Each structure stands twice: as C-alpha cells, then as structure tokens.
RODO-2510 file (C-alpha; in nm, 4 decimals, decimal comma):
residues 85
     n   res          X          Y          Z
     1     m     7,5878    -0,7902    -9,3588
     2     v     7,8824    -1,0464    -9,4973
     3     a     7,8333    -0,9064    -9,8432
     4     k     7,8807    -0,5541    -9,7162
     5     e     8,1780    -0,6426    -9,5083
     6     i     8,3389    -0,7973    -9,8076
     7     g     8,2656    -0,5494   -10,0557
     8     f     8,0246    -0,7878   -10,2547
     9     d     7,7844    -0,6751   -10,5209
    10     l     7,4813    -0,8471   -10,3754
    11     q     7,1496    -0,7352   -10,5848
    12     g     6,9301    -1,0139   -10,4577
    13     i     6,9229    -1,3679   -10,3229
    14     e     6,6642    -1,6439   -10,3169
    15     f     6,6636    -1,9538   -10,1078
    16     d     6,5030    -2,2888   -10,1616
    17     i     6,5251    -2,5171    -9,8591
    18     e     6,4253    -2,8801    -9,8276
    19     g     6,4656    -3,1041    -9,5366
    20     e     6,4670    -3,4728    -9,4745
    21     l     6,3724    -3,6470    -9,1832
    22     d     6,2406    -3,9786    -9,0761
    23     l     5,9019    -3,9306    -8,9077
    24     r     5,9370    -4,2344    -8,6747
    25     g     6,1608    -4,0072    -8,4720
    26     l     5,8611    -3,7627    -8,4183
    27     k     5,6438    -4,0629    -8,3435
    28     g     5,8994    -4,1565    -8,0396
    29     e     6,0888    -4,4737    -8,2250
    30     p     6,3758    -4,4661    -7,9686
    31     n     6,6379    -4,5354    -8,2250
    32     v     6,5600    -4,2718    -8,4700
    33     r     6,6705    -3,9206    -8,4136
    34     p     6,3448    -3,6707    -8,4147
    35     y     6,5318    -3,3920    -8,6200
    36     f     6,6298    -3,3463    -8,9836
    37     q     6,8722    -3,6101    -9,1104
    38     k     6,9610    -3,3987    -9,4302
    39     v     6,8973    -3,0300    -9,5350
    40     i     6,9355    -2,8807    -9,9142
    41     v     6,9792    -2,5479    -9,9330
    42     n     6,9874    -2,3900   -10,2978
    43     a     7,0603    -2,0196   -10,3193
    44     k     7,0271    -1,8138   -10,6445
    45     v     7,2410    -1,4901   -10,5988
    46     k     7,1677    -1,1995   -10,8207
    47     t     7,4865    -1,0297   -10,8609
    48     s     7,7867    -0,8977   -11,0981
    49     e     8,0380    -1,0815   -10,9035
    50     p     8,1996    -1,4016   -11,0490
    51     e     8,1415    -1,7673   -10,8997
    52     e     8,4524    -1,7488   -10,7181
    53     r     8,3302    -1,4701   -10,5021
    54     i     8,0008    -1,6142   -10,4698
    55     r     8,1663    -1,9256   -10,2793
    56     q     8,3567    -1,6650   -10,0817
    57     l     7,9987    -1,5148    -9,9686
    58     q     7,8706    -1,8590    -9,8813
    59     e     8,1512    -1,9884    -9,6969
    60     i     8,1721    -1,6760    -9,4861
    61     t     7,7887    -1,6736    -9,4267
    62     d     7,7596    -2,0439    -9,3499
    63     s     8,0461    -2,0379    -9,0929
    64     r     7,8713    -1,7513    -8,9065
    65     c     7,5195    -1,8650    -8,9291
    66     p     7,3752    -1,9659    -8,5925
    67     v     7,1244    -2,2207    -8,7409
    68     f     7,3718    -2,3595    -9,0080
    69     t     7,6348    -2,4265    -8,7680
    70     m     7,3869    -2,5786    -8,5085
    71     m     7,2810    -2,7980    -8,7772
    72     k     7,6173    -2,8995    -8,8839
    73     a     7,7311    -2,9516    -8,5160
    74     a     7,4223    -3,1928    -8,4584
    75     g     7,5438    -3,4078    -8,7442
    76     v     7,2885    -3,3154    -9,0111
    77     e     7,4108    -3,3528    -9,3457
    78     m     7,3878    -3,0062    -9,5113
    79     v     7,4055    -2,9926    -9,8974
    80     v     7,4340    -2,6209    -9,9911
    81     n     7,4596    -2,4623   -10,3705
    82     w     7,4989    -2,1359   -10,4399
    83     t     7,4893    -2,0056   -10,7814
    84     k     7,4672    -1,6963   -10,9720
    85     a     7,0991    -1,6200   -11,0898
***
C-alpha cells in the first residue's frame, strides 16, 4: 500500500523476524515483563530503487504499522534493517 502511494517499484519483499524474551516473565516472575524485550526485523526488498528510497519506504511503513508502533510504544527494542535484495 505504501509502495503504491509513493510510486515505489516494489517487486517483492521477504522478512526474517526474530524476537528475544526472558522466559521468566512467561512463568510469572513479577519483575520480568512477559513480552519481547527485543525484536529484530530484516527485510530484503526486490526493487530497482536506490537505498535512499528503500529507507523512505521503511520509515513510512514502520510509522503506520499497528504492530510495529504498538511494540515501540511498549518499550520493545526494535532493530530494523531493510536492504536491497
């Protein structure tokens, strides 16, 4: 949707997402939060666009994604890398 809005040549995208969490939180440890501490998002974008445009697509997409923004608001460390495939 964002790619269409900004006239981005998106030919495909693959995501590899990893999360880190302390299992003690899931087991009820009161001083450990029961959700992710860190999420790492690696995206490979198939496109003819330059890296600058890929960053633009990423920034707009991240700012509008309800899951991404919810995790950021919860204090989850988000490490995001979008690269050209």
